[in-house]
C-alpha positions as CSV (number, residue, x, y, z in Angstrom):
1,M,-6.9,69.5,148.6
2,K,-9.4,67.6,146.6
3,S,-12.1,65.3,147.8
4,K,-12.4,61.8,146.2
5,A,-15.8,60.6,144.3
6,I,-16.6,57.4,143.2
7,F,-18.8,56.8,140.5
8,Y,-20.3,53.2,140.6
9,H,-22.0,51.8,137.3
10,A,-22.7,48.8,135.0
11,G,-22.6,50.2,131.6
12,C,-26.0,50.5,130.9
13,P,-27.7,53.2,129.3
14,V,-29.0,54.5,132.6
15,C,-25.8,54.2,133.9
16,V,-24.1,56.2,130.8
17,Q,-26.6,58.7,131.2
18,A,-25.9,59.3,134.9
19,E,-22.0,59.5,134.2
20,Q,-22.2,62.4,131.6
21,S,-24.8,64.3,133.1
22,V,-24.1,63.8,137.0
23,A,-20.2,62.6,137.6
24,N,-18.8,64.6,134.9
25,A,-20.7,67.9,136.0
26,L,-18.7,67.6,139.4
27,D,-16.0,70.6,140.0
28,P,-12.6,69.0,139.0
29,A,-11.0,71.5,141.1
30,K,-13.0,70.2,144.1
31,Y,-13.2,66.3,143.2
32,D,-10.8,63.8,141.9
33,V,-13.3,61.4,140.2
34,E,-13.2,57.6,140.0
35,H,-15.2,55.8,137.7
36,V,-15.8,52.2,138.4
37,H,-17.8,49.7,135.8
38,L,-18.6,46.8,138.6
39,G,-20.0,44.8,135.4
40,N,-15.9,44.8,134.6
41,D,-14.3,44.9,138.1
42,K,-16.5,42.5,140.1
43,G,-13.9,42.6,142.5
44,R,-14.9,46.1,143.9
45,V,-18.7,45.0,144.4
46,S,-18.0,44.7,148.1
47,E,-16.2,47.7,148.6
48,A,-19.2,49.6,146.8
49,E,-21.5,47.9,149.1
50,A,-19.5,48.7,152.2
51,A,-19.9,52.4,151.2
52,G,-23.6,52.2,151.2
53,V,-24.2,51.4,147.1
54,K,-27.4,49.3,147.0
55,S,-27.8,49.9,143.2
56,V,-25.9,51.6,140.4
57,P,-25.7,54.2,139.1
58,A,-24.6,55.3,142.3
59,L,-22.2,58.6,143.4
60,V,-20.3,58.1,146.6
61,M,-18.9,61.4,148.1
62,D,-18.0,62.7,151.6
63,G,-19.0,59.4,153.1
64,S,-22.4,59.0,151.6
65,A,-23.9,56.9,148.7
66,F,-26.1,58.9,146.2
67,H,-28.3,56.7,144.1
68,I,-29.1,58.1,140.8
69,N,-32.1,56.6,138.8
70,F,-32.3,52.7,138.8
71,G,-29.9,50.5,136.3
72,A,-29.5,47.5,138.2
73,G,-29.6,46.2,141.9
74,I,-25.9,45.5,143.7
75,E,-27.3,42.1,143.9
76,A,-27.6,41.6,140.2
77,L,-23.8,42.5,140.0
78,K,-22.4,39.9,141.7
């Protein structure tokens, strides 16, 4: 059974680079990766915060938020 991973981003260059190098590197046999653009889908910002996301880009998997570099603080996306 695959685990779910959610890659939260804002579409900035830092986020795009992280998506290409980190999120897309996850083994698709192990993880079903959902990509969420918080700049376009502001309704999911509270979901990201509840998962522990403090800035984007961030990858949430196995119950933990992993922050990758720094593109924007979560407050800037509200």
